[in-house]
C-alpha positions in Angstrom: 12.7 -1.3 -9.6 12.7 1.4 -6.9 13.2 4.9 -8.4 16.3 6.9 -7.6 16.5 9.2 -4.6 16.3 12.1 -7.0 13.3 11.0 -9.0 11.3 10.1 -5.8 12.0 13.5 -4.3 11.0 15.2 -7.4 7.8 13.1 -7.6 6.6 13.8 -4.1 8.6 16.9 -3.0 11.8 17.2 -0.9 -9.8 -13.4 14.7 -11.2 -15.8 12.6 -10.5 -19.5 13.5 -9.0 -21.2 10.5 -7.4 -24.2 12.3 -7.9 -27.6 10.7 -10.0 -30.4 12.1 -8.0 -32.0 14.9 -9.8 -35.3 14.3 -8.9 -35.5 10.6 -7.0 -38.6 9.7 -3.4 -38.1 8.8 -2.3 -39.0 5.3 0.9 -39.5 3.5 2.1 -36.4 1.5 1.7 -36.8 -2.2 4.3 -36.0 -4.7 2.6 -32.7 -5.5 2.6 -31.8 -1.8 6.3 -32.6 -1.6 7.0 -30.3 -4.5 4.9 -27.5 -2.9 7.2 -27.8 0.2 10.2 -27.4 -2.0 8.8 -24.3 -3.7 7.1 -22.2 -1.1 4.9 -19.3 -2.0 6.5 -16.0 -2.9 5.5 -13.4 -0.3 5.2 -9.7 -0.8 4.1 -6.6 1.2 2.5 -3.4 -0.2 3.8 -0.5 1.9 1.7 2.7 1.7 -0.2 5.5 3.4 -3.9 5.9 3.8 -5.9 7.2 0.9 -3.2 6.3 -1.6 -5.0 3.7 -3.6 -4.2 0.6 -1.6 -7.7 -0.9 -1.9 -7.6 -0.5 -5.7 -4.1 -2.1 -6.0 -4.8 -5.0 -3.6 -8.1 -5.8 -5.4 -6.3 -5.8 -8.8 -3.5 -8.0 -7.6 -6.1 -10.4 -6.1 -7.7 -10.8 -9.5 -4.6 -12.4 -10.9 -4.9 -16.2 -11.3 -1.7 -16.9 -9.4 -1.9 -14.3 -6.6 -3.9 -13.9 -3.4 -3.7 -10.4 -2.0 -5.4 -8.8 1.0 -6.0 -5.2 2.1 -4.4 -3.8 5.3 -7.6 -4.7 7.2 -6.7 -8.3 6.7 -3.6 -8.0 8.9 -5.8 -6.3 11.6 -8.3 -9.2 11.4 -5.7 -12.0 11.6 -3.6 -10.5 14.4 -4.7 -11.8 17.8 -4.8 -8.9 20.1 -4.6 -5.1 19.6 -2.1 -4.3 16.8 -1.1 -1.1 18.5 0.1 -3.0 21.5 2.3 -5.2 19.4 3.7 -2.2 17.7 4.3 -0.2 20.9 5.5 -3.0 23.2 6.5 -5.9 20.9 9.8 -6.7 19.1 10.3 -6.9 15.3 10.6 -10.7 15.6 7.2 -10.8 17.2 5.8 -8.6 14.5 7.3 -10.8 11.8 5.7 -13.8 13.4 2.3 -12.1 12.9 3.2 -11.3 9.3 4.1 -14.9 8.6 0.9 -16.1 10.3 -1.2 -13.7 8.2 0.6 -14.9 5.0 -0.2 -18.5 5.8 -3.9 -17.9 6.6 -4.5 -15.4 3.9 -5.3 -17.8 1.0 -7.8 -19.7 3.2 -9.4 -16.5 4.5 -9.8 -15.1 1.0 -10.8 -18.4 -0.5 -9.0 -20.8 -2.9 -10.8 -19.7 -6.0 -7.6 -19.0 -7.9 -7.9 -20.0 -11.6 -4.3 -21.0 -11.9 -1.5 -22.3 -9.6 -1.1 -20.1 -6.6 2.5 -18.8 -6.5 2.3 -15.4 -4.7 0.7 -14.2 -1.5 0.7 -10.7 0.1 -1.1 -7.9 1.7 -0.8 -4.1 2.4 0.6 -2.5 5.5 0.2 1.2 6.2 3.1 3.2 7.5 1.5 3.6 10.9 0.9 -0.2 11.2 4.5 -0.9 12.1 6.6 0.6 9.4 7.5 3.8 11.2 7.8 2.0 14.5 10.3 -0.7 13.6 12.1 1.3 10.9 15.1 -0.3 9.3 14.8 -3.4 11.5 11.5 -4.3 9.8 12.9 -4.1 6.3 16.0 -6.0 7.2 13.8 -8.8 8.6 11.6 -8.8 5.5 14.6 -8.9 3.2 16.1 -11.8 5.2 12.9 -13.7 4.7 12.8 -13.0 1.0 9.7 -10.8 1.1 9.3 -8.5 -1.8 8.3 -4.9 -1.3 5.9 -2.8 -3.4 5.9 0.9 -2.4 2.6 2.5 -3.3 2.9 6.3 -3.3 0.5 9.1 -4.0 2.4 12.0 -5.5 -0.1 14.7 -4.8 -0.4 15.0 -1.1 -3.0 17.8 -1.4 -5.4 15.4 -3.1 -4.5 12.8 -0.4 -5.5 15.4 2.2 -8.7 16.2 0.4 -9.8 12.6 0.0 -9.0 11.7 3.6 -10.6 14.7 5.2 -13.7 14.6 3.1 -14.0 10.8 3.8 -14.8 11.7 7.5 -17.1 14.6 6.8 -20.7 13.8 5.9 -21.1 16.9 3.8 -18.0 16.1 1.7 -16.1 19.3 2.5 -12.7 19.5 4.1 -11.1 21.7 6.8 -9.7 24.9 5.4 -7.4 25.4 8.5 -4.2 26.5 6.8 -1.9 25.1 9.5 -3.7 21.7 9.3 -3.3 21.6 5.5 0.4 22.5 5.5 1.1 20.1 8.5 -0.5 17.3 6.6 1.6 18.0 3.5 4.7 18.2 5.5 4.2 15.0 7.5 2.9 12.8 4.7 5.5 14.0 2.3 8.3 13.5 4.9 7.1 10.0 5.8 7.0 9.0 2.1 10.6 10.0 1.6 11.7 8.5 4.9 10.1 5.1 4.2 11.5 5.0 0.7 15.0 5.7 2.1 14.5 2.8 4.5 13.5 0.4 1.8 16.3 1.6 -0.5 18.9 1.1 2.2 18.0 -2.5 2.6 16.8 -3.6 -0.8 18.8 -1.4 -3.2 17.5 0.5 -6.1 16.5 -2.6 -8.1 15.3 -4.7 -5.2 11.9 -3.2 -4.7 9.1 -1.7 -6.9 7.6 1.7 -6.6 4.2 2.4 -8.1 2.5 5.8 -8.1 -1.2 6.0 -7.6 -1.6 8.6 -10.3 0.1 6.4 -12.9 -1.9 3.4 -11.9 -5.2 5.4 -12.2 -4.1 6.7 -15.6 -2.8 3.5 -17.2 -3.9 0.6 -15.1 -2.8 -2.2 -17.5 0.7 -0.8 -18.0 1.4 -0.3 -14.3 0.0 -3.7 -13.4 2.2 -5.4 -16.0 5.2 -3.7 -14.4 4.2 -5.1 -11.0 3.6 -8.5 -12.5 7.1 -8.4 -13.9 8.5 -7.6 -10.5 6.7 -10.5 -9.0 7.7 -12.8 -11.9 4.1 -13.8 -12.8 2.5 -13.7 -16.2 0.8 -10.6 -17.6 -3.0 -10.8 -17.2 -5.8 -8.3 -17.7 -7.3 -7.7 -14.3 -10.2 -5.5 -13.2 -11.1 -4.1 -9.9 -14.6 -3.6 -8.4 -13.5 -0.4 -6.9 -14.0 2.9 -8.8 -12.4 6.3 -8.4 -14.7 8.4 -6.3 -13.0 11.8 -6.7 -12.3 11.8 -10.4 -12.7 15.0 -12.3 -13.2 17.3 -9.3 -10.9 20.2 -8.7 -9.2 20.3 -5.3 -10.6 23.8 -4.4 -14.2 22.5 -4.8 -13.8 20.5 -1.6 -13.0 23.6 0.5 -15.7 26.1 1.7 -15.6 29.2 -0.6 -14.4 31.4 2.3 -11.4 29.1 2.8 -10.2 28.6 -0.8 -8.2 31.8 -1.3 -6.3 31.6 2.0 -5.5 27.9 1.4 -4.3 28.6 -2.1 -2.1 31.5 -1.0 -0.5 29.4 1.8 0.3 26.6 -0.5 1.7 28.9 -3.2 4.1 30.3 -0.5 5.2 26.8 0.5 7.4 24.2 -1.2 4.3 22.4 -2.3 3.1 24.9 -4.9 3.5 22.3 -7.6 0.6 20.4 -6.0 -1.8 23.1 -7.3 -0.9 22.5 -10.9 -2.7 20.0 -13.2 0.4 18.2 -14.2 -0.4 14.7 -12.9 -2.5 12.0 -14.6 -6.2 12.3 -13.7 -5.7 15.4 -11.6 -7.6 18.5 -13.0 -5.6 20.9 -10.7 -6.5 23.3 -8.0 
């Protein structure tokens, strides 16, 4: 279930062609096919920010015998035309059409090598890929269509900054520009709370599921079982091929030595001082 407004605020701070053969001979639907039409696949969306563990979570979900799950790049691959144009100029109905198309094509794109009976299908969408453009209208449409929501959140936005900025720097260091760091913490933190409020307003406290990246990294089996319960699928032990690339490294080690002291002081004087402390699973601290 989604966490309370208070607990969330405390946690994060206030064009592949897949068409069938046109020449294929039509056949009468079998009894199994009729049953499949009566019981459509359960759809779900993982909503998150960049560098918050989406690739880890989607790969774990895709290992379940009843689930097919794609990363956010799948939505980009399946959408015909620039996604930014759809977001900037399209309507929420047009956006939902692309969501449905992606859901339908996803099992065929990822392959049908599911060990059990396929019951659930979904993929990840980043905040900037339509969530913060269509706002409440998007979650209203998703709720109307019976799409379940998993909100993946990284509690420590400082480590989110570090992993994102170092990802684009060949030497592995990050910018020590104080304004840049604080702006990142402010924006990402604010977006997380805003999106959670949007989901809560439409789905209610028990209608969606929140998972924190730090908890997932610390106790993968426990958190995955909570997600499986939300999706109403059996518990299974799943493993991802993705590994944590920033484990055990203190946040300050990513900054140049000349920048460390001023960044630390700026964060201590802000509302994000708690992000310096090693009080999160798998985070050794500043």
